[in-house]
ROMAR-515388 format. One line per field, with one value per atom (N, C-alpha, C, O, CB): atom name; x, y, z; residue number from 1. Coordinates in Angstrom, 1 decimal, padded with zeros to 4 digits. Glycine has a CB too. Layout:
% residues N
name	[CA ...]
c1	[X ...]
c2	[Y ...]
c3	[Z ...]
resi	[NUM ...]
//
This chain:
% residues 66
name	[N CA C O CB N CA C O CB N CA C O CB N CA C O CB N CA C O CB N CA C O CB N CA C O CB N CA C O CB N CA C O CB N CA C O CB N CA C O CB N CA C O CB N CA C O CB N CA C O CB N CA C O CB N CA C O CB N CA C O CB N CA C O CB N CA C O CB N CA C O CB N CA C O CB N CA C O CB N CA C O CB N CA C O CB N CA C O CB N CA C O CB N CA C O CB N CA C O CB N CA C O CB N CA C O CB N CA C O CB N CA C O CB N CA C O CB N CA C O CB N CA C O CB N CA C O CB N CA C O CB N CA C O CB N CA C O CB N CA C O CB N CA C O CB N CA C O CB N CA C O CB N CA C O CB N CA C O CB N CA C O CB N CA C O CB N CA C O CB N CA C O CB N CA C O CB N CA C O CB N CA C O CB N CA C O CB N CA C O CB N CA C O CB N CA C O CB N CA C O CB N CA C O CB N CA C O CB N CA C O CB N CA C O CB N CA C O CB N CA C O CB N CA C O CB N CA C O CB N CA C O CB]
c1	[015.8 015.8 014.5 013.5 016.5 014.4 013.1 012.7 013.6 013.2 011.4 011.0 011.3 011.0 009.6 011.8 012.1 010.8 009.9 013.1 010.8 009.7 010.1 011.1 009.5 009.4 009.8 010.8 011.3 008.5 011.2 012.3 013.6 013.5 011.9 014.7 015.9 016.3 015.6 017.1 017.3 017.6 018.1 017.8 018.8 018.8 019.3 018.1 018.0 020.2 017.1 016.0 015.1 014.5 015.1 015.1 014.3 014.9 014.1 014.2 016.2 016.8 016.6 016.4 018.4 016.7 016.4 015.0 014.7 016.8 014.0 012.6 012.4 011.7 011.7 013.1 012.9 013.6 013.0 013.6 014.7 015.3 014.4 014.2 016.7 013.8 012.9 011.7 011.2 012.5 011.2 010.0 010.4 009.6 009.5 011.5 011.8 012.1 011.8 013.1 012.8 013.1 011.8 011.6 014.0 010.9 009.6 008.8 008.1 008.8 008.8 008.0 008.6 007.8 008.0 009.9 010.5 010.4 010.3 012.0 010.3 010.3 008.9 008.8 010.6 007.8 006.5 006.2 005.7 005.5 006.5 006.2 007.1 006.7 006.3 008.3 009.2 008.7 008.7 010.6 008.3 007.7 006.4 006.2 007.5 005.6 004.4 004.6 003.9 003.5 005.7 006.0 006.6 006.4 007.0 007.4 008.2 007.5 007.7 009.5 006.5 005.9 004.4 003.8 006.0 003.9 002.5 001.4 000.3 002.3 001.8 000.8 000.7 001.4 001.1 -000.1 -000.3 000.6 000.2 -001.8 001.7 002.5 003.2 003.7 003.6 003.2 003.7 002.9 003.4 003.7 001.7 000.8 001.5 001.2 -000.6 002.2 002.8 003.8 003.9 003.6 004.6 005.5 004.8 005.2 006.4 003.6 002.8 002.3 002.4 001.6 001.9 001.4 002.6 002.4 000.8 003.7 004.9 005.3 005.5 006.1 005.3 005.6 004.6 004.9 005.6 003.3 002.3 002.4 002.2 000.9 002.8 003.0 004.2 004.1 003.2 005.3 006.5 006.1 006.6 007.7 005.4 005.0 004.2 004.3 004.3 003.3 002.5 003.3 003.0 001.4 004.3 005.2 006.0 006.2 006.2 006.5 007.2 006.3 006.7 007.8 005.0 004.1 003.7 003.6 002.8 003.6 003.3 004.5 004.3 003.0 005.7 006.9 007.0 007.3 008.2 006.6 006.6 005.6 005.9 006.3 004.4 003.4 003.8 003.6 002.1 004.5 005.0 006.1 006.2 005.5 007.0 008.1 007.5 008.1 009.0 006.5 005.9 004.8 004.3 005.4 004.6 003.6 004.2 005.4 003.2 003.5 004.0 004.6 003.9 003.0 005.7 006.3 005.6 005.4 007.8 005.1 004.4 005.3 006.5 003.8 004.8 005.6 005.7 004.8 004.9 006.9 007.2 007.3 007.5 008.4]
c2	[-002.0 -003.3 -003.9 -003.2 -003.1 -005.1 -005.9 -006.1 -006.4 -007.2 -006.0 -006.4 -007.9 -008.7 -006.0 -008.2 -009.5 -010.3 -009.7 -009.6 -011.6 -012.4 -012.9 -012.4 -013.6 -013.9 -014.5 -015.6 -016.0 -015.0 -016.0 -017.0 -016.2 -015.3 -018.0 -016.6 -016.1 -016.7 -017.7 -016.3 -016.2 -016.8 -018.2 -019.1 -016.0 -018.5 -019.9 -020.8 -021.9 -019.9 -020.4 -021.2 -021.4 -022.4 -020.6 -020.3 -020.4 -021.5 -022.3 -019.0 -021.5 -022.5 -023.9 -024.8 -022.2 -024.0 -025.3 -025.8 -027.0 -025.3 -024.8 -025.2 -025.7 -026.6 -023.9 -025.0 -025.4 -026.8 -027.7 -024.5 -027.1 -028.4 -029.5 -030.5 -028.4 -029.2 -030.1 -030.4 -031.5 -029.6 -029.3 -029.5 -030.4 -031.4 -028.1 -030.2 -031.0 -032.5 -033.4 -030.4 -032.6 -034.0 -034.8 -035.9 -034.0 -034.1 -034.7 -035.0 -036.0 -033.9 -034.1 -034.2 -035.3 -036.0 -032.9 -035.5 -036.6 -038.0 -039.0 -036.3 -037.9 -039.2 -039.8 -041.0 -038.9 -039.0 -039.5 -040.5 -041.6 -038.4 -040.2 -041.2 -042.4 -043.5 -040.5 -042.2 -043.3 -044.3 -045.5 -042.8 -043.7 -044.6 -045.2 -046.4 -043.7 -044.5 -045.1 -046.3 -047.3 -044.1 -046.3 -047.4 -048.6 -049.7 -046.9 -048.3 -049.3 -049.9 -051.1 -048.8 -049.2 -049.6 -049.9 -049.1 -048.6 -051.0 -051.4 -050.6 -050.5 -052.9 -050.1 -049.3 -047.9 -047.5 -049.4 -047.1 -045.7 -044.7 -043.6 -045.3 -045.2 -044.3 -043.2 -042.2 -045.1 -043.3 -042.3 -041.0 -039.9 -042.8 -041.1 -039.9 -038.9 -037.7 -040.3 -039.5 -038.6 -037.7 -036.5 -039.4 -038.1 -037.3 -036.2 -035.1 -038.1 -036.5 -035.5 -034.5 -033.3 -036.2 -034.9 -033.9 -033.0 -031.8 -034.6 -033.6 -032.8 -031.8 -030.6 -033.7 -032.2 -031.3 -030.2 -029.1 -032.1 -030.5 -029.5 -028.5 -027.3 -030.1 -028.9 -028.1 -027.1 -025.9 -028.9 -027.7 -026.9 -025.9 -024.7 -027.7 -026.3 -025.4 -024.2 -023.1 -026.1 -024.5 -023.5 -022.4 -021.2 -024.1 -022.9 -022.0 -021.1 -019.9 -022.8 -021.7 -021.0 -019.9 -018.8 -021.9 -020.3 -019.3 -018.2 -017.1 -020.1 -018.5 -017.5 -016.5 -015.3 -018.1 -017.0 -016.2 -015.3 -014.1 -017.1 -015.9 -015.1 -014.0 -012.8 -016.0 -014.3 -013.3 -012.1 -010.9 -013.9 -012.5 -011.4 -010.6 -009.4 -012.1 -011.2 -010.5 -009.6 -008.5 -011.5 -009.9 -009.1 -008.1 -007.4 -010.0 -008.1 -007.1 -005.7 -005.6 -007.5 -004.7 -003.4 -002.9 -003.1 -002.4 -002.2 -001.7 -000.4 000.5 -001.4 -000.4 000.8 002.1 002.0 000.6 003.2 004.4 004.9 004.9 005.5 005.3 005.8 007.3 007.8 005.1]
c3	[-050.1 -049.4 -049.3 -049.0 -048.0 -049.6 -049.5 -048.1 -047.2 -050.3 -047.7 -046.4 -046.1 -047.0 -046.1 -045.0 -044.6 -044.2 -043.6 -043.5 -044.5 -044.0 -042.7 -042.1 -045.0 -042.2 -040.9 -040.9 -039.9 -040.2 -042.2 -042.3 -042.7 -043.6 -043.4 -042.2 -042.6 -044.0 -044.4 -041.6 -044.7 -046.0 -045.8 -046.6 -046.6 -044.7 -044.5 -044.2 -044.8 -043.3 -043.4 -043.1 -044.3 -044.5 -042.0 -045.2 -046.4 -047.4 -047.9 -047.1 -047.5 -048.3 -047.8 -048.5 -048.4 -046.4 -045.8 -046.0 -046.2 -044.3 -046.0 -046.2 -047.6 -047.9 -045.9 -048.6 -050.0 -050.1 -050.8 -050.9 -049.5 -049.6 -049.0 -049.5 -048.9 -047.8 -047.2 -048.0 -048.1 -045.8 -048.7 -049.6 -050.7 -051.0 -050.1 -051.4 -052.5 -052.1 -052.8 -053.2 -051.0 -050.5 -050.2 -050.5 -049.3 -049.5 -049.2 -050.4 -050.5 -048.2 -051.3 -052.6 -053.5 -054.2 -053.4 -053.4 -054.2 -053.5 -054.1 -054.4 -052.2 -051.4 -051.5 -051.4 -050.0 -051.6 -051.6 -052.7 -052.5 -051.7 -054.0 -055.1 -055.0 -055.4 -056.4 -054.5 -054.4 -053.3 -053.5 -054.0 -052.2 -051.1 -051.6 -051.2 -049.9 -052.3 -052.8 -053.7 -053.7 -053.6 -054.5 -055.4 -054.6 -054.9 -056.4 -053.6 -052.9 -051.7 -051.3 -052.4 -051.1 -049.8 -050.1 -050.9 -048.7 -049.6 -049.9 -049.1 -049.6 -049.6 -048.0 -047.2 -047.6 -048.6 -045.7 -047.0 -047.3 -046.5 -046.4 -047.2 -046.0 -045.2 -046.1 -045.5 -044.5 -047.4 -048.2 -048.1 -048.5 -049.7 -047.7 -047.5 -046.5 -046.6 -047.1 -045.5 -044.6 -045.2 -044.9 -043.5 -046.2 -047.0 -047.7 -047.9 -047.9 -048.3 -049.0 -048.0 -048.3 -049.6 -046.8 -045.8 -045.4 -045.2 -044.6 -045.1 -044.7 -045.9 -045.6 -044.4 -047.1 -048.2 -048.3 -048.6 -049.5 -048.1 -048.1 -047.0 -047.2 -048.1 -045.8 -044.7 -044.9 -044.6 -043.4 -045.4 -045.7 -046.8 -046.7 -046.1 -047.8 -048.9 -048.4 -048.8 -050.0 -047.4 -046.8 -046.1 -046.1 -045.8 -045.3 -044.6 -045.6 -045.4 -043.7 -046.7 -047.8 -048.4 -048.6 -048.8 -048.7 -049.3 -048.3 -048.7 -049.7 -047.0 -046.0 -045.9 -045.8 -044.7 -046.0 -045.9 -047.2 -047.1 -045.8 -048.4 -049.6 -049.5 -049.9 -050.8 -048.9 -048.8 -047.9 -048.2 -048.3 -046.8 -045.9 -046.6 -046.4 -044.6 -047.4 -048.0 -049.1 -049.3 -048.7 -049.8 -050.8 -050.4 -051.2 -051.9 -049.1 -048.6 -048.7 -048.4 -047.1 -049.1 -049.2 -047.9 -046.8 -049.7 -047.9 -046.7 -046.2 -047.0 -046.9 -045.0 -044.5 -044.5 -044.1 -043.1 -044.9 -044.9 -043.5 -042.7 -045.8 -043.2 -041.8 -041.7 -040.7 -041.3]
resi	[1 1 1 1 1 2 2 2 2 2 3 3 3 3 3 4 4 4 4 4 5 5 5 5 5 6 6 6 6 6 7 7 7 7 7 8 8 8 8 8 9 9 9 9 9 10 10 10 10 10 11 11 11 11 11 12 12 12 12 12 13 13 13 13 13 14 14 14 14 14 15 15 15 15 15 16 16 16 16 16 17 17 17 17 17 18 18 18 18 18 19 19 19 19 19 20 20 20 20 20 21 21 21 21 21 22 22 22 22 22 23 23 23 23 23 24 24 24 24 24 25 25 25 25 25 26 26 26 26 26 27 27 27 27 27 28 28 28 28 28 29 29 29 29 29 30 30 30 30 30 31 31 31 31 31 32 32 32 32 32 33 33 33 33 33 34 34 34 34 34 35 35 35 35 35 36 36 36 36 36 37 37 37 37 37 38 38 38 38 38 39 39 39 39 39 40 40 40 40 40 41 41 41 41 41 42 42 42 42 42 43 43 43 43 43 44 44 44 44 44 45 45 45 45 45 46 46 46 46 46 47 47 47 47 47 48 48 48 48 48 49 49 49 49 49 50 50 50 50 50 51 51 51 51 51 52 52 52 52 52 53 53 53 53 53 54 54 54 54 54 55 55 55 55 55 56 56 56 56 56 57 57 57 57 57 58 58 58 58 58 59 59 59 59 59 60 60 60 60 60 61 61 61 61 61 62 62 62 62 62 63 63 63 63 63 64 64 64 64 64 65 65 65 65 65 66 66 66 66 66]
//
């Protein structure tokens, strides 16, 4: 059994969905909106990606021998 990260499988799927939605929304908003509010979507996508990467790192950490 793989060591679990801090995200459950359901939360992990939702994080990936949120990442993809924010990553897809940013260029669309940049094209349609004249101001720089699209940068918020980029920041959110980066934050969610950081959480996913931290969860991956915890999942792939060697399990301590008991």
